[in-house]
C-alpha positions as CSV (number, residue, x, y, z in Angstrom):
1,X,-12.2,1.2,24.1
2,X,-10.6,4.7,23.9
3,X,-12.5,7.5,22.1
4,X,-9.3,8.4,20.2
5,X,-7.2,6.2,18.0
6,X,-3.6,5.5,18.9
7,X,-0.9,6.0,16.3
8,X,-0.7,2.3,15.7
9,X,-4.4,2.0,15.2
10,X,-4.1,4.7,12.5
11,X,-1.8,2.5,10.4
12,X,-2.8,-0.6,8.4
13,X,-0.7,-2.8,6.2
14,X,-1.3,-4.0,2.6
15,X,0.5,-7.2,1.7
16,X,1.3,-7.8,-2.0
17,X,2.9,-10.5,-4.0
18,X,4.5,-8.0,-6.4
19,X,4.6,-4.2,-6.1
20,X,5.6,-2.1,-9.1
21,X,8.5,0.3,-8.4
22,X,8.0,3.3,-10.8
23,X,11.6,4.7,-10.5
24,X,13.1,1.2,-11.0
25,X,10.5,0.0,-13.5
26,X,10.4,-3.4,-11.9
27,X,8.0,-5.6,-9.9
28,X,9.4,-6.1,-6.4
29,X,8.4,-9.4,-4.7
30,X,6.9,-9.9,-1.3
31,X,6.4,-6.2,-0.5
32,X,4.2,-4.8,2.2
33,X,3.0,-1.2,2.5
34,X,2.0,0.6,5.7
35,X,-0.7,3.1,5.1
36,X,-2.0,6.0,7.2
37,X,-5.8,5.7,7.5
38,X,-6.4,9.4,7.7
39,X,-4.1,10.7,5.0
40,X,-4.0,7.6,2.7
41,X,-0.2,8.1,2.4
42,X,2.3,5.3,2.4
43,X,4.3,5.8,5.6
44,X,6.5,2.7,5.4
45,X,7.4,-0.4,3.4
46,X,9.1,-3.7,4.2
47,X,10.0,-6.9,2.4
48,X,8.6,-10.1,3.7
49,X,10.9,-13.1,3.7
50,X,9.6,-15.7,1.2
51,X,7.5,-18.3,2.9
52,X,7.8,-16.5,6.3
53,X,4.5,-16.9,8.2
54,X,2.9,-13.7,9.4
55,X,-0.3,-12.7,11.2
56,X,-2.9,-10.7,9.2
57,X,-4.0,-8.2,11.7
58,X,-7.6,-6.8,11.7
59,X,-7.8,-4.0,9.1
60,X,-4.9,-5.3,7.1
61,X,-5.4,-6.1,3.4
62,X,-4.1,-9.3,1.9
63,X,-3.3,-8.8,-1.8
64,X,-0.6,-11.5,-1.9
65,X,-2.3,-13.1,-4.9
66,X,-2.3,-9.8,-6.9
67,X,0.1,-7.4,-8.5
68,X,-0.1,-3.8,-7.1
69,X,0.7,-0.7,-9.2
70,X,0.5,2.5,-7.1
71,X,-0.6,5.7,-8.7
72,X,-2.9,4.5,-11.5
73,X,-5.9,6.3,-9.9
74,X,-3.9,9.6,-9.8
75,X,-2.9,9.3,-13.5
76,X,-6.4,8.5,-14.5
77,X,-7.9,11.6,-12.8
78,X,-5.1,14.0,-13.9
79,X,-4.9,13.1,-17.5
80,X,-8.3,14.4,-18.6
81,X,-7.8,17.6,-16.6
82,X,-4.6,18.5,-18.5
83,X,-6.6,19.8,-21.5
84,X,-8.4,22.3,-19.3
85,X,-5.4,24.2,-18.1
């Protein structure tokens, strides 16, 4: 095994049943997010075809039975701090 991670090893995928789109204010079905392990940033998204089989790779997260709403952690931590500025 290499001592350094390849770019592909640095990315994992989160598979969701429904992902909330803040700009559109809708839940988008069958979305998957590609996340950079080091920065935590979303680096890609794609839509899975309904019923299409796929392999869950080691390190991937299967949230297909859940709704995902990005950004709630950020809003929670910023809201109390607004009063201190």
